[in-house]
C-alpha distance (Angstrom), angle and dihedral (degrees) to the residues before:
residue distance angle dihedral
M1 . . .
E2 3.76 . .
K3 3.79 91.0 .
L4 3.81 90.0 51.5
K5 3.79 91.2 51.1
D6 3.87 89.1 50.7
I7 3.84 89.8 54.1
E8 3.77 92.3 51.1
K9 3.85 90.6 47.6
K10 3.83 90.0 49.4
M11 3.91 94.0 49.7
K12 3.74 96.1 33.1
A13 3.82 84.5 -141.2
P14 3.82 140.1 78.6
I15 3.78 112.7 -70.8
N16 3.76 122.3 -76.8
P17 3.77 110.7 -142.7
N18 3.86 89.0 -141.4
D19 3.82 91.8 57.2
S20 3.84 107.5 125.8
D21 3.84 93.9 -134.8
F22 3.81 91.2 47.5
K23 3.80 91.5 53.6
K24 3.81 91.4 55.3
L25 3.81 91.2 64.2
D26 3.75 119.0 96.4
F27 3.84 104.4 -118.3
T28 3.83 125.5 170.9
W29 3.86 107.3 -140.2
L30 3.80 122.2 -151.2
H31 3.77 116.0 -154.6
E32 3.77 108.5 125.5
P33 3.81 119.9 111.0
G34 3.79 116.2 -95.2
L35 3.87 138.3 42.5
H36 3.85 122.7 -32.8
F37 3.71 120.1 -172.6
G38 3.92 128.4 -163.7
F39 3.80 116.3 -157.5
D40 3.90 123.7 -161.6
T41 3.85 100.7 -142.7
E42 3.80 91.6 -169.1
E43 3.87 95.5 56.9
M44 3.89 93.2 25.1
A45 3.73 90.3 -131.2
I46 3.83 138.3 120.4
A47 3.83 108.4 -92.3
F48 3.74 98.0 -176.3
V49 3.90 144.8 -10.3
V50 3.83 124.9 -156.7
R51 3.78 126.3 -168.3
I52 3.78 120.7 -171.7
R53 3.78 119.1 -171.4
S54 3.82 136.4 172.3
L55 3.81 105.5 -129.0
V56 3.85 88.6 -129.2
N57 3.87 89.6 61.1
I58 3.81 94.5 52.7
S59 3.88 112.5 102.0
G60 3.78 120.3 -103.2
D61 3.87 94.6 -112.5
E62 3.73 92.1 53.1
I63 3.82 104.3 39.6
G64 3.79 96.2 61.9
P65 3.87 94.9 60.6
I66 3.86 89.3 41.2
L67 3.80 94.2 54.8
E68 3.80 93.4 40.9
S69 3.95 90.1 51.9
M70 3.84 90.7 49.3
S71 3.72 89.6 54.5
I72 3.80 94.3 46.9
I73 3.69 90.1 48.2
M74 3.80 95.6 49.7
D75 3.85 90.4 48.0
W76 3.81 91.7 48.4
T77 3.84 90.9 64.5
F78 3.81 89.9 66.1
A79 3.84 92.5 49.5
V80 3.81 99.7 53.8
N81 3.78 140.0 52.1
E82 3.80 119.5 -90.6
I83 3.81 115.5 -110.2
K84 3.81 103.7 -117.7
V85 3.80 98.3 174.1
N86 3.81 114.6 61.1
A87 3.80 123.0 152.3
A88 3.82 93.9 -143.5
S89 3.80 89.0 61.1
Q90 3.77 89.4 61.3
P91 3.87 125.7 78.1
V92 3.88 93.0 -113.9
H93 3.79 94.8 162.2
G94 3.69 131.3 56.4
I95 3.80 95.3 -5.5
N96 3.68 128.9 98.4
A97 3.76 97.1 -128.3
T98 3.80 99.1 -147.2
K99 3.84 118.5 139.5
S100 3.80 89.7 -93.9
T101 3.77 96.9 50.6
Q102 3.87 106.7 28.8
G103 3.65 93.3 105.2
N104 3.82 137.3 -121.1
G105 3.82 94.6 -52.4
P106 3.78 130.7 -125.2
E107 3.90 116.2 -13.1
G108 3.81 119.4 -154.1
E109 3.85 123.9 -2.2
M110 3.75 134.7 -67.1
F111 3.86 128.3 -168.0
C112 3.89 132.2 173.9
A113 3.70 142.1 -146.3
G114 3.76 126.6 -163.3
W115 3.81 130.2 28.2
R116 3.88 138.6 -22.4
N117 3.85 137.2 161.6
S118 3.80 112.4 -73.0
F119 3.72 125.6 -113.3
G120 3.87 94.3 -164.3
A121 3.81 122.6 110.5
G122 3.86 108.5 -94.3
E123 3.79 93.3 7.4
Q124 3.85 129.5 107.9
F125 3.82 105.9 176.4
A126 3.74 136.0 34.6
A127 3.78 148.3 169.6
Y128 3.83 115.0 -119.5
A129 3.79 107.8 -90.9
A130 3.84 133.2 -117.6
K131 3.82 118.3 -115.0
D132 3.78 110.5 -88.4
S133 3.89 99.1 -103.3
D134 3.69 131.3 92.5
S135 3.81 93.6 -116.9
C136 3.69 94.5 53.1
R137 3.84 91.8 48.4
V138 3.80 87.3 52.5
E139 3.86 90.7 50.3
Y140 3.88 90.0 44.9
A141 3.90 90.0 53.2
R142 3.90 89.3 48.1
L143 3.69 93.7 51.8
R144 3.84 98.4 38.6
P145 3.78 95.9 82.4
K146 3.82 90.3 46.5
L147 3.76 96.4 59.3
P148 3.83 92.7 85.8
V149 3.82 87.3 63.8
V150 3.90 87.1 59.8
G151 3.72 91.4 45.2
K152 3.79 93.5 53.6
A153 3.76 93.5 45.9
F154 3.82 91.3 50.7
M155 3.79 92.2 47.3
E156 3.76 91.3 50.7
G157 3.83 93.8 46.4
F158 3.77 92.9 45.1
S159 3.83 95.0 47.5
S160 3.91 91.5 47.9
L161 3.72 94.7 43.8
Y162 3.82 97.9 48.9
P163 3.86 115.6 -6.0
G164 3.83 93.3 -174.4
G165 3.87 92.6 55.5
Y166 3.77 91.0 45.4
Q167 3.81 93.6 48.1
S168 3.83 90.9 50.8
M169 3.76 96.3 51.5
R170 4.01 89.9 42.3
E171 3.75 94.4 49.6
T172 3.89 93.2 48.9
A173 3.85 90.3 47.9
L174 3.81 90.5 49.5
S175 3.78 92.4 47.2
E176 3.78 93.1 48.7
G177 3.84 92.8 40.0
T178 3.82 94.2 -131.8
P179 3.75 120.3 158.5
S180 3.80 125.8 -113.4
F181 3.78 116.0 -105.8
A182 3.92 83.4 -114.5
D183 3.72 96.0 51.3
T184 3.72 95.0 108.8
D185 3.85 95.5 163.6
F186 3.83 94.1 57.3
V187 3.99 109.4 143.6
D188 3.85 89.2 -12.5
K189 3.79 91.1 77.2
P190 3.78 109.1 23.0
G191 3.79 113.2 -145.2
A192 3.87 93.8 13.2
K193 3.77 99.9 105.2
S194 3.83 109.1 170.7
L195 3.79 94.4 -149.0
V196 3.69 145.7 2.5
P197 3.85 103.5 -85.6
F198 3.83 119.3 -101.7
G199 3.87 123.5 131.1
I200 3.81 111.5 28.4
S201 3.80 92.8 -153.9
L202 3.81 142.6 18.5
A203 3.71 119.7 -140.7
I204 3.87 118.1 -156.4
T205 3.85 126.1 -167.5
R206 3.77 133.4 -175.3
E207 3.89 141.1 148.8
D208 3.77 95.9 68.6
F209 3.65 96.1 -49.3
S210 3.88 116.2 -166.1
N211 3.66 138.0 166.1
Y212 3.86 146.4 -178.5
L213 3.74 121.1 -87.1
H214 3.77 105.9 -88.0
T215 3.75 149.5 148.5
D216 3.84 119.1 -116.8
R217 3.77 124.8 -112.9
D218 3.76 93.2 -129.6
Y219 3.81 136.0 149.8
T220 3.93 89.2 -129.1
A221 3.77 132.3 18.3
D222 3.76 97.3 -118.0
A223 3.79 121.4 104.9
Y224 3.93 130.4 165.3
G225 3.75 131.6 -174.7
W226 3.83 150.5 160.4
W227 3.81 131.3 -128.9
W228 3.86 126.0 -166.0
P229 3.83 138.4 153.7
A230 3.81 121.3 -112.5
Q231 3.83 139.7 -175.7
W232 3.81 129.7 -127.3
D233 3.82 110.4 -119.7
N234 3.81 112.9 -151.1
Q235 3.85 93.7 -162.8
S236 3.78 95.9 54.7
K237 3.79 96.0 29.8
R238 3.74 93.8 -133.0
Y239 3.81 143.0 79.6
V240 3.77 121.4 -76.2
F241 3.83 136.0 -178.8
N242 3.83 109.0 -100.2
E243 3.86 123.3 176.7
K244 3.72 89.5 -148.8
V245 3.80 90.9 65.9
S246 3.79 116.8 73.7
H247 3.76 139.2 174.0
Q248 3.81 87.4 -95.3
D249 3.80 87.0 72.8
I250 3.78 88.3 66.5
K251 3.78 110.8 63.8
G252 3.84 112.4 -152.3
G253 3.78 124.9 -16.3
C254 3.87 92.9 137.1
F255 3.82 117.5 177.0
I256 3.88 109.3 -132.4
W257 3.75 140.8 -172.2
G258 3.76 103.5 -145.6
D259 3.76 99.4 -161.2
Y260 3.87 95.9 49.9
G261 3.83 100.5 37.7
F262 3.78 93.6 -126.9
G263 3.72 127.8 125.2
V264 3.81 145.3 168.3
D265 3.73 111.7 -113.0
F266 3.79 99.0 -153.0
E267 3.79 92.8 -178.2
R268 3.81 90.5 67.1
C269 3.82 93.6 42.3
E270 3.77 128.3 98.1
G271 3.74 127.1 -141.9
L272 3.76 123.9 -31.5
V273 3.86 120.0 14.5
E274 3.73 119.1 -167.1
I275 3.70 123.5 -173.4
Y276 3.93 135.3 -174.5
W277 3.71 115.2 -164.4
R278 3.78 139.3 164.8
G279 3.87 97.1 -113.0
K280 3.71 96.0 179.0
T281 3.77 96.2 48.0
D282 3.82 111.4 35.6
Y283 3.80 128.9 53.6
H284 3.91 109.4 -114.9
G285 3.77 135.9 160.4
T286 3.68 146.1 166.8
L287 3.79 120.3 -110.3
K288 3.73 124.7 -135.0
S289 3.87 117.8 -86.7
V290 3.79 138.3 -170.8
S291 3.74 118.4 -145.5
K292 3.79 131.9 -150.4
S293 3.77 112.3 -112.4
G294 3.81 108.8 -79.4
A295 3.76 95.5 15.0
T296 3.76 134.1 99.6
R297 3.72 139.4 164.7
F298 3.75 117.9 -124.7
G299 3.77 120.1 -148.5
T300 3.76 129.6 -172.1
S301 3.79 141.1 -176.2
T302 3.81 134.3 -175.1
Q303 3.70 120.5 -159.0
L304 3.84 144.2 147.4
T305 3.84 96.4 -103.9
E306 3.88 116.4 -151.7
K307 3.73 93.1 -127.8
G308 3.74 94.8 47.1
V309 3.79 92.8 51.3
R310 3.80 91.5 44.7
G311 3.76 90.6 50.3
F312 3.76 91.8 51.2
Q313 3.80 91.3 49.8
S314 3.75 89.1 49.4
W315 3.77 89.7 53.8
L316 3.76 91.8 51.2
N317 3.87 94.1 46.1
N318 3.92 87.5 51.5
G319 3.76 89.5 60.0
K320 3.87 99.3 -94.2
L321 3.80 89.4 -85.1
R322 3.83 112.8 -171.8
T323 3.73 86.9 -135.2
G324 3.84 90.4 58.0
I325 3.85 94.7 64.7
K326 3.69 136.9 58.9
T327 3.85 109.0 -152.4
F328 3.84 129.6 -164.5
Q329 3.79 87.3 -99.8
D330 3.79 89.7 57.5
R331 3.70 93.2 49.2
M332 3.77 91.9 61.2
N333 3.84 89.7 65.4
P334 3.80 120.8 85.3
P335 3.84 112.1 -102.4
A336 3.76 117.3 -112.9
K337 3.80 110.5 -86.5
K338 3.75 124.5 -132.1
G339 3.75 117.6 -145.6
K340 3.74 113.7 -43.0
E341 3.67 100.8 -26.1
T342 3.80 114.0 157.7
E343 3.72 127.2 -129.8
R344 3.84 122.2 -115.0
K345 3.80 111.7 -128.2
G346 3.79 136.4 -151.9
T347 3.80 142.5 28.6
G348 3.78 97.0 -120.2
K349 3.77 124.4 148.8
S350 3.72 117.3 -73.3
T351 3.72 117.2 -130.4
């Protein structure tokens, strides 16, 4: 781990898998189809679980919801604002984060679905917002009722990959009362919860996303996500699943556990990669990658974020006032304009 930190300090950037010092380290790379378990012998606990599956080998009942969820997630990134501030994109360990040494900033793009603490005056809890354009709000409204499909697919994937991790997240969410990231009717339709609560938010990355080794600021240790390759479609102006595009079209981008010397070598994987990890406990990160023109690797993770849960608790403690929450329904309405501010248009590809 200390050697990895030294490489990040030297480069002032997330690690490049082609870095000469990184290549000297003794890593065990996971890429073969099947299940891979990592066990923490000090705590006598599961540290990570990885499942790698070719899509052609996934059963007919399961593959439909998976492909539909991928499509919904990819489209969602064109309806919502990009997350510009992310702690894992900052050199929070080992580097004096002054203006001159804080690194090169975020690499790639991140988006979110679900819930977070609110930044609005008098508000404590909020759904992630649509981009401020009519076309994006229309897309947000189109996708909103489809998010429960994603939530159900993630619940089923997580519970089958590692039941103990899923149960831990689910029980905490039930205890705290937090809504699922896919509960798009929360508050607007009392009693109509779309899903049993588990992850409060879903983070989505693309465009050669990478970050520094870090631990997550979450309420619980459990995290679960999917990774898959996608193709840019010039006709629809969005990403689509295409069997002709593979992980081999995106060089690098490995997911690593710094303390253990293990990593997932996506470039050598096939199809859908699922990972359970202890985000709050173990240092982990995504290495730099370079994608073939028109290709990208999507990554996702669902968690009970610390700020999200605290925001929800604050809303409860303030009397669950309707004015204290911004729901999915609220996010489909244009924000109040000040003066003569102009509206940004379009859902085109971000670069």
